[in-house]
mmJSON file of the N, C-alpha and C atoms, coordinates in Angstrom:
{"data_MODEL":{"atom_site":{
"group_PDB":["ATOM","ATOM","ATOM","ATOM","ATOM","ATOM","ATOM","ATOM","ATOM","ATOM","ATOM","ATOM","ATOM","ATOM","ATOM","ATOM","ATOM","ATOM","ATOM","ATOM","ATOM","ATOM","ATOM","ATOM","ATOM","ATOM","ATOM","ATOM","ATOM","ATOM","ATOM","ATOM","ATOM","ATOM","ATOM","ATOM","ATOM","ATOM","ATOM","ATOM","ATOM","ATOM","ATOM","ATOM","ATOM","ATOM","ATOM","ATOM","ATOM","ATOM","ATOM","ATOM","ATOM","ATOM","ATOM","ATOM","ATOM","ATOM","ATOM","ATOM","ATOM","ATOM","ATOM","ATOM","ATOM","ATOM","ATOM","ATOM","ATOM","ATOM","ATOM","ATOM","ATOM","ATOM","ATOM","ATOM","ATOM","ATOM","ATOM","ATOM","ATOM","ATOM","ATOM","ATOM","ATOM","ATOM","ATOM","ATOM","ATOM","ATOM","ATOM","ATOM","ATOM","ATOM","ATOM","ATOM","ATOM","ATOM","ATOM","ATOM","ATOM","ATOM","ATOM","ATOM","ATOM","ATOM","ATOM","ATOM","ATOM","ATOM","ATOM","ATOM","ATOM","ATOM","ATOM","ATOM","ATOM","ATOM","ATOM","ATOM","ATOM","ATOM","ATOM","ATOM","ATOM","ATOM","ATOM","ATOM","ATOM","ATOM","ATOM","ATOM","ATOM","ATOM","ATOM","ATOM","ATOM","ATOM","ATOM","ATOM","ATOM","ATOM","ATOM","ATOM","ATOM","ATOM","ATOM","ATOM","ATOM","ATOM","ATOM","ATOM","ATOM","ATOM","ATOM","ATOM","ATOM","ATOM","ATOM","ATOM","ATOM","ATOM","ATOM","ATOM","ATOM","ATOM","ATOM","ATOM","ATOM","ATOM","ATOM","ATOM","ATOM","ATOM","ATOM","ATOM","ATOM","ATOM","ATOM","ATOM","ATOM","ATOM","ATOM","ATOM","ATOM","ATOM","ATOM","ATOM","ATOM","ATOM","ATOM","ATOM","ATOM","ATOM","ATOM","ATOM","ATOM","ATOM","ATOM","ATOM","ATOM","ATOM","ATOM","ATOM","ATOM","ATOM","ATOM","ATOM","ATOM","ATOM","ATOM","ATOM","ATOM","ATOM","ATOM","ATOM","ATOM","ATOM","ATOM","ATOM","ATOM","ATOM","ATOM","ATOM","ATOM","ATOM","ATOM","ATOM"],
"id":[1,2,3,4,5,6,7,8,9,10,11,12,13,14,15,16,17,18,19,20,21,22,23,24,25,26,27,28,29,30,31,32,33,34,35,36,37,38,39,40,41,42,43,44,45,46,47,48,49,50,51,52,53,54,55,56,57,58,59,60,61,62,63,64,65,66,67,68,69,70,71,72,73,74,75,76,77,78,79,80,81,82,83,84,85,86,87,88,89,90,91,92,93,94,95,96,97,98,99,100,101,102,103,104,105,106,107,108,109,110,111,112,113,114,115,116,117,118,119,120,121,122,123,124,125,126,127,128,129,130,131,132,133,134,135,136,137,138,139,140,141,142,143,144,145,146,147,148,149,150,151,152,153,154,155,156,157,158,159,160,161,162,163,164,165,166,167,168,169,170,171,172,173,174,175,176,177,178,179,180,181,182,183,184,185,186,187,188,189,190,191,192,193,194,195,196,197,198,199,200,201,202,203,204,205,206,207,208,209,210,211,212,213,214,215,216,217,218,219,220,221,222,223,224,225,226,227,228],
"type_symbol":["N","C","C","N","C","C","N","C","C","N","C","C","N","C","C","N","C","C","N","C","C","N","C","C","N","C","C","N","C","C","N","C","C","N","C","C","N","C","C","N","C","C","N","C","C","N","C","C","N","C","C","N","C","C","N","C","C","N","C","C","N","C","C","N","C","C","N","C","C","N","C","C","N","C","C","N","C","C","N","C","C","N","C","C","N","C","C","N","C","C","N","C","C","N","C","C","N","C","C","N","C","C","N","C","C","N","C","C","N","C","C","N","C","C","N","C","C","N","C","C","N","C","C","N","C","C","N","C","C","N","C","C","N","C","C","N","C","C","N","C","C","N","C","C","N","C","C","N","C","C","N","C","C","N","C","C","N","C","C","N","C","C","N","C","C","N","C","C","N","C","C","N","C","C","N","C","C","N","C","C","N","C","C","N","C","C","N","C","C","N","C","C","N","C","C","N","C","C","N","C","C","N","C","C","N","C","C","N","C","C","N","C","C","N","C","C","N","C","C","N","C","C","N","C","C","N","C","C"],
"label_atom_id":["N","CA","C","N","CA","C","N","CA","C","N","CA","C","N","CA","C","N","CA","C","N","CA","C","N","CA","C","N","CA","C","N","CA","C","N","CA","C","N","CA","C","N","CA","C","N","CA","C","N","CA","C","N","CA","C","N","CA","C","N","CA","C","N","CA","C","N","CA","C","N","CA","C","N","CA","C","N","CA","C","N","CA","C","N","CA","C","N","CA","C","N","CA","C","N","CA","C","N","CA","C","N","CA","C","N","CA","C","N","CA","C","N","CA","C","N","CA","C","N","CA","C","N","CA","C","N","CA","C","N","CA","C","N","CA","C","N","CA","C","N","CA","C","N","CA","C","N","CA","C","N","CA","C","N","CA","C","N","CA","C","N","CA","C","N","CA","C","N","CA","C","N","CA","C","N","CA","C","N","CA","C","N","CA","C","N","CA","C","N","CA","C","N","CA","C","N","CA","C","N","CA","C","N","CA","C","N","CA","C","N","CA","C","N","CA","C","N","CA","C","N","CA","C","N","CA","C","N","CA","C","N","CA","C","N","CA","C","N","CA","C","N","CA","C","N","CA","C","N","CA","C","N","CA","C","N","CA","C","N","CA","C","N","CA","C"],
"label_alt_id":[null,null,null,null,null,null,null,null,null,null,null,null,null,null,null,null,null,null,null,null,null,null,null,null,null,null,null,null,null,null,null,null,null,null,null,null,null,null,null,null,null,null,null,null,null,null,null,null,null,null,null,null,null,null,null,null,null,null,null,null,null,null,null,null,null,null,null,null,null,null,null,null,null,null,null,null,null,null,null,null,null,null,null,null,null,null,null,null,null,null,null,null,null,null,null,null,null,null,null,null,null,null,null,null,null,null,null,null,null,null,null,null,null,null,null,null,null,null,null,null,null,null,null,null,null,null,null,null,null,null,null,null,null,null,null,null,null,null,null,null,null,null,null,null,null,null,null,null,null,null,null,null,null,null,null,null,null,null,null,null,null,null,null,null,null,null,null,null,null,null,null,null,null,null,null,null,null,null,null,null,null,null,null,null,null,null,null,null,null,null,null,null,null,null,null,null,null,null,null,null,null,null,null,null,null,null,null,null,null,null,null,null,null,null,null,null,null,null,null,null,null,null,null,null,null,null,null,null],
"label_comp_id":["MET","MET","MET","LEU","LEU","LEU","ASN","ASN","ASN","TYR","TYR","TYR","LYS","LYS","LYS","PRO","PRO","PRO","ILE","ILE","ILE","SER","SER","SER","VAL","VAL","VAL","ASP","ASP","ASP","ARG","ARG","ARG","ALA","ALA","ALA","ARG","ARG","ARG","VAL","VAL","VAL","GLN","GLN","GLN","TYR","TYR","TYR","PHE","PHE","PHE","GLN","GLN","GLN","ALA","ALA","ALA","VAL","VAL","VAL","ASN","ASN","ASN","ASP","ASP","ASP","VAL","VAL","VAL","ASN","ASN","ASN","GLN","GLN","GLN","ALA","ALA","ALA","VAL","VAL","VAL","GLY","GLY","GLY","GLY","GLY","GLY","ILE","ILE","ILE","GLU","GLU","GLU","ARG","ARG","ARG","ASP","ASP","ASP","LYS","LYS","LYS","ALA","ALA","ALA","ARG","ARG","ARG","SER","SER","SER","ALA","ALA","ALA","GLN","GLN","GLN","ARG","ARG","ARG","ARG","ARG","ARG","ALA","ALA","ALA","THR","THR","THR","GLN","GLN","GLN","VAL","VAL","VAL","LEU","LEU","LEU","GLN","GLN","GLN","ASN","ASN","ASN","ALA","ALA","ALA","GLN","GLN","GLN","ARG","ARG","ARG","ILE","ILE","ILE","ASP","ASP","ASP","ARG","ARG","ARG","ASN","ASN","ASN","LYS","LYS","LYS","LYS","LYS","LYS","GLU","GLU","GLU","ALA","ALA","ALA","GLN","GLN","GLN","ALA","ALA","ALA","ARG","ARG","ARG","ALA","ALA","ALA","LYS","LYS","LYS","LYS","LYS","LYS","ARG","ARG","ARG","ARG","ARG","ARG","ARG","ARG","ARG","VAL","VAL","VAL","ASP","ASP","ASP","TRP","TRP","TRP","ASN","ASN","ASN","VAL","VAL","VAL","ALA","ALA","ALA","VAL","VAL","VAL","PHE","PHE","PHE"],
"label_asym_id":["A","A","A","A","A","A","A","A","A","A","A","A","A","A","A","A","A","A","A","A","A","A","A","A","A","A","A","A","A","A","A","A","A","A","A","A","A","A","A","A","A","A","A","A","A","A","A","A","A","A","A","A","A","A","A","A","A","A","A","A","A","A","A","A","A","A","A","A","A","A","A","A","A","A","A","A","A","A","A","A","A","A","A","A","A","A","A","A","A","A","A","A","A","A","A","A","A","A","A","A","A","A","A","A","A","A","A","A","A","A","A","A","A","A","A","A","A","A","A","A","A","A","A","A","A","A","A","A","A","A","A","A","A","A","A","A","A","A","A","A","A","A","A","A","A","A","A","A","A","A","A","A","A","A","A","A","A","A","A","A","A","A","A","A","A","A","A","A","A","A","A","A","A","A","A","A","A","A","A","A","A","A","A","A","A","A","A","A","A","A","A","A","A","A","A","A","A","A","A","A","A","A","A","A","A","A","A","A","A","A","A","A","A","A","A","A","A","A","A","A","A","A","A","A","A","A","A","A"],
"label_entity_id":["1","1","1","1","1","1","1","1","1","1","1","1","1","1","1","1","1","1","1","1","1","1","1","1","1","1","1","1","1","1","1","1","1","1","1","1","1","1","1","1","1","1","1","1","1","1","1","1","1","1","1","1","1","1","1","1","1","1","1","1","1","1","1","1","1","1","1","1","1","1","1","1","1","1","1","1","1","1","1","1","1","1","1","1","1","1","1","1","1","1","1","1","1","1","1","1","1","1","1","1","1","1","1","1","1","1","1","1","1","1","1","1","1","1","1","1","1","1","1","1","1","1","1","1","1","1","1","1","1","1","1","1","1","1","1","1","1","1","1","1","1","1","1","1","1","1","1","1","1","1","1","1","1","1","1","1","1","1","1","1","1","1","1","1","1","1","1","1","1","1","1","1","1","1","1","1","1","1","1","1","1","1","1","1","1","1","1","1","1","1","1","1","1","1","1","1","1","1","1","1","1","1","1","1","1","1","1","1","1","1","1","1","1","1","1","1","1","1","1","1","1","1","1","1","1","1","1","1"],
"label_seq_id":[1,1,1,2,2,2,3,3,3,4,4,4,5,5,5,6,6,6,7,7,7,8,8,8,9,9,9,10,10,10,11,11,11,12,12,12,13,13,13,14,14,14,15,15,15,16,16,16,17,17,17,18,18,18,19,19,19,20,20,20,21,21,21,22,22,22,23,23,23,24,24,24,25,25,25,26,26,26,27,27,27,28,28,28,29,29,29,30,30,30,31,31,31,32,32,32,33,33,33,34,34,34,35,35,35,36,36,36,37,37,37,38,38,38,39,39,39,40,40,40,41,41,41,42,42,42,43,43,43,44,44,44,45,45,45,46,46,46,47,47,47,48,48,48,49,49,49,50,50,50,51,51,51,52,52,52,53,53,53,54,54,54,55,55,55,56,56,56,57,57,57,58,58,58,59,59,59,60,60,60,61,61,61,62,62,62,63,63,63,64,64,64,65,65,65,66,66,66,67,67,67,68,68,68,69,69,69,70,70,70,71,71,71,72,72,72,73,73,73,74,74,74,75,75,75,76,76,76],
"pdbx_PDB_ins_code":[null,null,null,null,null,null,null,null,null,null,null,null,null,null,null,null,null,null,null,null,null,null,null,null,null,null,null,null,null,null,null,null,null,null,null,null,null,null,null,null,null,null,null,null,null,null,null,null,null,null,null,null,null,null,null,null,null,null,null,null,null,null,null,null,null,null,null,null,null,null,null,null,null,null,null,null,null,null,null,null,null,null,null,null,null,null,null,null,null,null,null,null,null,null,null,null,null,null,null,null,null,null,null,null,null,null,null,null,null,null,null,null,null,null,null,null,null,null,null,null,null,null,null,null,null,null,null,null,null,null,null,null,null,null,null,null,null,null,null,null,null,null,null,null,null,null,null,null,null,null,null,null,null,null,null,null,null,null,null,null,null,null,null,null,null,null,null,null,null,null,null,null,null,null,null,null,null,null,null,null,null,null,null,null,null,null,null,null,null,null,null,null,null,null,null,null,null,null,null,null,null,null,null,null,null,null,null,null,null,null,null,null,null,null,null,null,null,null,null,null,null,null,null,null,null,null,null,null],
"Cartn_x":[0.8,-0.011,0.877,2.128,2.984,3.125,3.285,3.47,2.178,1.058,-0.236,-0.446,-0.792,-1.094,-2.59,-3.295,-4.753,-5.162,-6.212,-6.667,-7.617,-7.848,-8.729,-10.167,-11.005,-12.435,-13.052,-12.658,-13.272,-12.974,-11.736,-11.359,-12.069,-12.146,-12.864,-14.327,-14.935,-16.337,-16.553,-15.626,-15.71,-15.631,-14.707,-14.555,-15.805,-16.42,-17.626,-18.754,-18.966,-20.068,-19.82,-18.54,-18.206,-18.61,-18.296,-18.607,-20.143,-20.868,-22.347,-22.865,-22.302,-22.708,-22.398,-21.25,-20.867,-21.855,-22.298,-23.314,-24.597,-25.045,-26.263,-26.216,-25.044,-24.917,-24.455,-24.206,-23.77,-24.908,-24.576,-25.573,-25.68,-24.592,-24.637,-24.524,-24.752,-24.712,-23.277,-22.302,-20.913,-20.42,-20.723,-20.306,-20.898,-22.17,-22.845,-22.204,-21.854,-21.206,-19.863,-19.09,-17.762,-17.974,-18.98,-19.221,-19.693,-20.472,-20.909,-19.755,-18.838,-17.713,-16.786,-16.671,-15.923,-16.579,-17.925,-18.666,-18.456,-18.426,-18.19,-16.828,-15.825,-14.476,-14.432,-15.103,-15.142,-15.838,-16.855,-17.547,-16.604,-15.845,-14.895,-13.831,-13.312,-12.297,-12.846,-14.071,-14.689,-14.898,-15.384,-15.589,-14.259,-13.217,-11.917,-11.361,-11.502,-11.013,-11.764,-13.062,-13.856,-13.439,-13.187,-12.719,-11.366,-10.437,-9.111,-9.194,-10.026,-10.198,-10.833,-11.847,-12.512,-11.544,-10.744,-9.798,-8.725,-8.307,-7.302,-7.825,-9.072,-9.657,-9.841,-10.281,-10.441,-9.096,-8.072,-6.736,-6.215,-6.486,-6.056,-6.807,-8.109,-8.911,-8.42,-8.094,-7.59,-6.242,-5.373,-4.086,-4.234,-5.182,-5.427,-5.925,-6.796,-7.351,-6.282,-5.348,-4.315,-3.274,-3.116,-2.063,-2.346,-1.324,-1.455,-0.885,-1.33,-0.854,0.497,1.467,2.816,2.99,2.928,2.965,4.348,5.341,6.714,6.944,6.028,6.157,5.398,6.078,5.399,4.577,3.341,2.449,2.212,2.687,2.352,1.972],
"Cartn_y":[-1.197,-0.025,1.254,1.154,2.309,3.0,2.184,2.722,2.737,2.866,2.863,4.129,3.957,5.149,5.113,6.152,6.172,6.151,5.418,5.344,6.516,6.785,7.89,7.529,8.556,8.357,7.567,7.887,7.19,5.692,5.348,3.912,3.195,3.887,3.309,3.114,4.047,3.936,2.74,2.521,1.375,0.056,0.009,-1.208,-1.456,-0.382,-0.489,-1.078,-0.543,-1.065,-2.496,-2.838,-4.228,-5.143,-4.682,-5.462,-5.608,-4.544,-4.615,-5.609,-5.58,-6.507,-7.952,-8.171,-9.496,-10.012,-9.135,-9.521,-9.929,-9.158,-9.488,-10.787,-11.177,-12.385,-13.584,-13.393,-14.53,-15.522,-16.83,-17.872,-18.483,-19.052,-19.776,-18.827,-19.403,-18.611,-18.132,-19.032,-18.684,-17.684,-17.921,-17.012,-15.62,-15.593,-14.307,-13.575,-14.318,-13.677,-13.099,-13.827,-13.302,-12.06,-12.065,-10.918,-9.717,-9.973,-8.866,-8.278,-9.115,-8.576,-7.799,-8.237,-7.485,-6.172,-6.163,-4.914,-3.948,-4.466,-3.606,-2.931,-3.749,-3.226,-2.155,-2.438,-1.471,-0.168,-0.288,0.891,1.725,1.08,1.813,2.486,1.793,2.361,3.574,3.472,4.576,5.763,5.558,6.637,7.287,6.479,7.006,7.832,7.368,8.11,9.428,9.405,10.651,11.639,11.139,11.995,12.6,11.819,12.31,13.366,13.113,14.05,15.346,15.249,16.432,17.262,16.592,17.348,17.993,17.316,17.923,19.181,19.116,20.298,21.438,21.131,22.159,22.779,21.999,22.504,23.414,23.036,23.865,25.178,25.173,26.394,27.285,26.698,27.51,28.124,27.387,27.899,29.034,28.938,30.037,31.263,31.087,32.228,32.907,32.112,32.649,33.469,33.163,33.836,35.307,36.081,37.494,37.766,38.848,39.21,39.871,39.325,39.95,40.69,42.009,42.822,42.853,42.326,42.333,41.153,40.222,39.01,39.183,39.023,39.134,37.907,38.083,36.996,36.941,35.93,35.767,34.376],
"Cartn_z":[0.006,-0.003,0.0,0.297,0.342,-1.023,-2.035,-3.393,-4.174,-3.469,-4.133,-4.917,-6.206,-7.043,-7.282,-6.857,-7.0,-8.518,-8.805,-10.167,-10.441,-11.702,-12.063,-11.77,-11.713,-11.429,-12.574,-13.807,-14.955,-14.906,-14.62,-14.582,-13.403,-12.27,-11.108,-11.425,-12.179,-12.517,-13.472,-14.433,-15.316,-14.471,-13.567,-12.739,-11.88,-11.389,-10.582,-11.421,-12.616,-13.443,-13.927,-14.132,-14.448,-13.287,-12.065,-10.874,-10.716,-10.979,-10.889,-11.912,-13.117,-14.168,-13.766,-13.14,-12.666,-11.625,-10.727,-9.724,-10.385,-11.373,-12.067,-12.815,-13.316,-14.12,-13.311,-12.037,-11.162,-11.007,-11.045,-11.003,-9.626,-9.121,-7.826,-6.658,-5.443,-4.245,-3.926,-4.048,-3.736,-4.725,-6.015,-7.058,-6.846,-6.474,-6.212,-5.053,-3.957,-2.824,-3.172,-3.99,-4.427,-5.283,-6.138,-7.003,-6.155,-5.116,-4.239,-3.456,-2.982,-2.246,-3.19,-4.449,-5.437,-5.754,-5.746,-5.993,-4.836,-3.614,-2.421,-2.517,-2.885,-3.04,-4.128,-5.267,-6.352,-5.948,-5.108,-4.59,-3.748,-2.883,-2.043,-2.859,-3.89,-4.727,-5.478,-5.967,-6.703,-5.757,-4.567,-3.627,-3.241,-3.067,-2.727,-3.871,-5.117,-6.293,-6.432,-6.186,-6.273,-5.185,-3.994,-2.9,-3.183,-3.709,-4.033,-5.13,-6.144,-7.254,-6.737,-5.926,-5.381,-4.526,-3.671,-2.848,-3.694,-4.777,-5.643,-6.308,-6.82,-7.456,-6.446,-5.241,-4.22,-3.87,-3.784,-3.43,-4.547,-5.802,-6.931,-6.901,-6.611,-6.573,-5.436,-4.273,-3.131,-3.51,-4.19,-4.58,-5.564,-6.479,-7.448,-6.729,-5.765,-5.021,-4.196,-3.652,-2.787,-3.562,-4.824,-5.642,-5.781,-5.735,-5.99,-7.386,-7.977,-9.295,-9.12,-9.822,-9.813,-11.123,-11.029,-12.254,-12.877,-12.165,-12.716,-13.649,-13.675,-14.474,-15.749,-16.86,-18.159,-18.412,-18.866,-19.136,-20.638,-21.329,-22.718,-23.019],
"occupancy":[1.0,1.0,1.0,1.0,1.0,1.0,1.0,1.0,1.0,1.0,1.0,1.0,1.0,1.0,1.0,1.0,1.0,1.0,1.0,1.0,1.0,1.0,1.0,1.0,1.0,1.0,1.0,1.0,1.0,1.0,1.0,1.0,1.0,1.0,1.0,1.0,1.0,1.0,1.0,1.0,1.0,1.0,1.0,1.0,1.0,1.0,1.0,1.0,1.0,1.0,1.0,1.0,1.0,1.0,1.0,1.0,1.0,1.0,1.0,1.0,1.0,1.0,1.0,1.0,1.0,1.0,1.0,1.0,1.0,1.0,1.0,1.0,1.0,1.0,1.0,1.0,1.0,1.0,1.0,1.0,1.0,1.0,1.0,1.0,1.0,1.0,1.0,1.0,1.0,1.0,1.0,1.0,1.0,1.0,1.0,1.0,1.0,1.0,1.0,1.0,1.0,1.0,1.0,1.0,1.0,1.0,1.0,1.0,1.0,1.0,1.0,1.0,1.0,1.0,1.0,1.0,1.0,1.0,1.0,1.0,1.0,1.0,1.0,1.0,1.0,1.0,1.0,1.0,1.0,1.0,1.0,1.0,1.0,1.0,1.0,1.0,1.0,1.0,1.0,1.0,1.0,1.0,1.0,1.0,1.0,1.0,1.0,1.0,1.0,1.0,1.0,1.0,1.0,1.0,1.0,1.0,1.0,1.0,1.0,1.0,1.0,1.0,1.0,1.0,1.0,1.0,1.0,1.0,1.0,1.0,1.0,1.0,1.0,1.0,1.0,1.0,1.0,1.0,1.0,1.0,1.0,1.0,1.0,1.0,1.0,1.0,1.0,1.0,1.0,1.0,1.0,1.0,1.0,1.0,1.0,1.0,1.0,1.0,1.0,1.0,1.0,1.0,1.0,1.0,1.0,1.0,1.0,1.0,1.0,1.0,1.0,1.0,1.0,1.0,1.0,1.0,1.0,1.0,1.0,1.0,1.0,1.0,1.0,1.0,1.0,1.0,1.0,1.0],
"B_iso_or_equiv":[0.0,0.0,0.0,0.0,0.0,0.0,0.0,0.0,0.0,0.0,0.0,0.0,0.0,0.0,0.0,0.0,0.0,0.0,0.0,0.0,0.0,0.0,0.0,0.0,0.0,0.0,0.0,0.0,0.0,0.0,0.0,0.0,0.0,0.0,0.0,0.0,0.0,0.0,0.0,0.0,0.0,0.0,0.0,0.0,0.0,0.0,0.0,0.0,0.0,0.0,0.0,0.0,0.0,0.0,0.0,0.0,0.0,0.0,0.0,0.0,0.0,0.0,0.0,0.0,0.0,0.0,0.0,0.0,0.0,0.0,0.0,0.0,0.0,0.0,0.0,0.0,0.0,0.0,0.0,0.0,0.0,0.0,0.0,0.0,0.0,0.0,0.0,0.0,0.0,0.0,0.0,0.0,0.0,0.0,0.0,0.0,0.0,0.0,0.0,0.0,0.0,0.0,0.0,0.0,0.0,0.0,0.0,0.0,0.0,0.0,0.0,0.0,0.0,0.0,0.0,0.0,0.0,0.0,0.0,0.0,0.0,0.0,0.0,0.0,0.0,0.0,0.0,0.0,0.0,0.0,0.0,0.0,0.0,0.0,0.0,0.0,0.0,0.0,0.0,0.0,0.0,0.0,0.0,0.0,0.0,0.0,0.0,0.0,0.0,0.0,0.0,0.0,0.0,0.0,0.0,0.0,0.0,0.0,0.0,0.0,0.0,0.0,0.0,0.0,0.0,0.0,0.0,0.0,0.0,0.0,0.0,0.0,0.0,0.0,0.0,0.0,0.0,0.0,0.0,0.0,0.0,0.0,0.0,0.0,0.0,0.0,0.0,0.0,0.0,0.0,0.0,0.0,0.0,0.0,0.0,0.0,0.0,0.0,0.0,0.0,0.0,0.0,0.0,0.0,0.0,0.0,0.0,0.0,0.0,0.0,0.0,0.0,0.0,0.0,0.0,0.0,0.0,0.0,0.0,0.0,0.0,0.0,0.0,0.0,0.0,0.0,0.0,0.0],
"pdbx_formal_charge":[null,null,null,null,null,null,null,null,null,null,null,null,null,null,null,null,null,null,null,null,null,null,null,null,null,null,null,null,null,null,null,null,null,null,null,null,null,null,null,null,null,null,null,null,null,null,null,null,null,null,null,null,null,null,null,null,null,null,null,null,null,null,null,null,null,null,null,null,null,null,null,null,null,null,null,null,null,null,null,null,null,null,null,null,null,null,null,null,null,null,null,null,null,null,null,null,null,null,null,null,null,null,null,null,null,null,null,null,null,null,null,null,null,null,null,null,null,null,null,null,null,null,null,null,null,null,null,null,null,null,null,null,null,null,null,null,null,null,null,null,null,null,null,null,null,null,null,null,null,null,null,null,null,null,null,null,null,null,null,null,null,null,null,null,null,null,null,null,null,null,null,null,null,null,null,null,null,null,null,null,null,null,null,null,null,null,null,null,null,null,null,null,null,null,null,null,null,null,null,null,null,null,null,null,null,null,null,null,null,null,null,null,null,null,null,null,null,null,null,null,null,null,null,null,null,null,null,null],
"auth_seq_id":[1,1,1,2,2,2,3,3,3,4,4,4,5,5,5,6,6,6,7,7,7,8,8,8,9,9,9,10,10,10,11,11,11,12,12,12,13,13,13,14,14,14,15,15,15,16,16,16,17,17,17,18,18,18,19,19,19,20,20,20,21,21,21,22,22,22,23,23,23,24,24,24,25,25,25,26,26,26,27,27,27,28,28,28,29,29,29,30,30,30,31,31,31,32,32,32,33,33,33,34,34,34,35,35,35,36,36,36,37,37,37,38,38,38,39,39,39,40,40,40,41,41,41,42,42,42,43,43,43,44,44,44,45,45,45,46,46,46,47,47,47,48,48,48,49,49,49,50,50,50,51,51,51,52,52,52,53,53,53,54,54,54,55,55,55,56,56,56,57,57,57,58,58,58,59,59,59,60,60,60,61,61,61,62,62,62,63,63,63,64,64,64,65,65,65,66,66,66,67,67,67,68,68,68,69,69,69,70,70,70,71,71,71,72,72,72,73,73,73,74,74,74,75,75,75,76,76,76],
"auth_comp_id":["MET","MET","MET","LEU","LEU","LEU","ASN","ASN","ASN","TYR","TYR","TYR","LYS","LYS","LYS","PRO","PRO","PRO","ILE","ILE","ILE","SER","SER","SER","VAL","VAL","VAL","ASP","ASP","ASP","ARG","ARG","ARG","ALA","ALA","ALA","ARG","ARG","ARG","VAL","VAL","VAL","GLN","GLN","GLN","TYR","TYR","TYR","PHE","PHE","PHE","GLN","GLN","GLN","ALA","ALA","ALA","VAL","VAL","VAL","ASN","ASN","ASN","ASP","ASP","ASP","VAL","VAL","VAL","ASN","ASN","ASN","GLN","GLN","GLN","ALA","ALA","ALA","VAL","VAL","VAL","GLY","GLY","GLY","GLY","GLY","GLY","ILE","ILE","ILE","GLU","GLU","GLU","ARG","ARG","ARG","ASP","ASP","ASP","LYS","LYS","LYS","ALA","ALA","ALA","ARG","ARG","ARG","SER","SER","SER","ALA","ALA","ALA","GLN","GLN","GLN","ARG","ARG","ARG","ARG","ARG","ARG","ALA","ALA","ALA","THR","THR","THR","GLN","GLN","GLN","VAL","VAL","VAL","LEU","LEU","LEU","GLN","GLN","GLN","ASN","ASN","ASN","ALA","ALA","ALA","GLN","GLN","GLN","ARG","ARG","ARG","ILE","ILE","ILE","ASP","ASP","ASP","ARG","ARG","ARG","ASN","ASN","ASN","LYS","LYS","LYS","LYS","LYS","LYS","GLU","GLU","GLU","ALA","ALA","ALA","GLN","GLN","GLN","ALA","ALA","ALA","ARG","ARG","ARG","ALA","ALA","ALA","LYS","LYS","LYS","LYS","LYS","LYS","ARG","ARG","ARG","ARG","ARG","ARG","ARG","ARG","ARG","VAL","VAL","VAL","ASP","ASP","ASP","TRP","TRP","TRP","ASN","ASN","ASN","VAL","VAL","VAL","ALA","ALA","ALA","VAL","VAL","VAL","PHE","PHE","PHE"],
"auth_asym_id":["A","A","A","A","A","A","A","A","A","A","A","A","A","A","A","A","A","A","A","A","A","A","A","A","A","A","A","A","A","A","A","A","A","A","A","A","A","A","A","A","A","A","A","A","A","A","A","A","A","A","A","A","A","A","A","A","A","A","A","A","A","A","A","A","A","A","A","A","A","A","A","A","A","A","A","A","A","A","A","A","A","A","A","A","A","A","A","A","A","A","A","A","A","A","A","A","A","A","A","A","A","A","A","A","A","A","A","A","A","A","A","A","A","A","A","A","A","A","A","A","A","A","A","A","A","A","A","A","A","A","A","A","A","A","A","A","A","A","A","A","A","A","A","A","A","A","A","A","A","A","A","A","A","A","A","A","A","A","A","A","A","A","A","A","A","A","A","A","A","A","A","A","A","A","A","A","A","A","A","A","A","A","A","A","A","A","A","A","A","A","A","A","A","A","A","A","A","A","A","A","A","A","A","A","A","A","A","A","A","A","A","A","A","A","A","A","A","A","A","A","A","A","A","A","A","A","A","A"],
"auth_atom_id":["N","CA","C","N","CA","C","N","CA","C","N","CA","C","N","CA","C","N","CA","C","N","CA","C","N","CA","C","N","CA","C","N","CA","C","N","CA","C","N","CA","C","N","CA","C","N","CA","C","N","CA","C","N","CA","C","N","CA","C","N","CA","C","N","CA","C","N","CA","C","N","CA","C","N","CA","C","N","CA","C","N","CA","C","N","CA","C","N","CA","C","N","CA","C","N","CA","C","N","CA","C","N","CA","C","N","CA","C","N","CA","C","N","CA","C","N","CA","C","N","CA","C","N","CA","C","N","CA","C","N","CA","C","N","CA","C","N","CA","C","N","CA","C","N","CA","C","N","CA","C","N","CA","C","N","CA","C","N","CA","C","N","CA","C","N","CA","C","N","CA","C","N","CA","C","N","CA","C","N","CA","C","N","CA","C","N","CA","C","N","CA","C","N","CA","C","N","CA","C","N","CA","C","N","CA","C","N","CA","C","N","CA","C","N","CA","C","N","CA","C","N","CA","C","N","CA","C","N","CA","C","N","CA","C","N","CA","C","N","CA","C","N","CA","C","N","CA","C","N","CA","C","N","CA","C","N","CA","C","N","CA","C","N","CA","C"],
"pdbx_PDB_model_num":[1,1,1,1,1,1,1,1,1,1,1,1,1,1,1,1,1,1,1,1,1,1,1,1,1,1,1,1,1,1,1,1,1,1,1,1,1,1,1,1,1,1,1,1,1,1,1,1,1,1,1,1,1,1,1,1,1,1,1,1,1,1,1,1,1,1,1,1,1,1,1,1,1,1,1,1,1,1,1,1,1,1,1,1,1,1,1,1,1,1,1,1,1,1,1,1,1,1,1,1,1,1,1,1,1,1,1,1,1,1,1,1,1,1,1,1,1,1,1,1,1,1,1,1,1,1,1,1,1,1,1,1,1,1,1,1,1,1,1,1,1,1,1,1,1,1,1,1,1,1,1,1,1,1,1,1,1,1,1,1,1,1,1,1,1,1,1,1,1,1,1,1,1,1,1,1,1,1,1,1,1,1,1,1,1,1,1,1,1,1,1,1,1,1,1,1,1,1,1,1,1,1,1,1,1,1,1,1,1,1,1,1,1,1,1,1,1,1,1,1,1,1,1,1,1,1,1,1]
}}}
């Protein structure tokens, strides 16, 4: 977990819907339980990715607001 790189929200969403589809197509009881636990994990990964993305966007917005205009720097 130390070198964990968070996945994007889009990829997490794809994995989540694949897990939902697997639950819907599961036949036996054991297979359905495994699919449900995979769906739970996919839900947690998706929520985590959304939280990381939201925090990143908020941090960028705060940093933009904090910046002052430096008139000595040419902007082109």
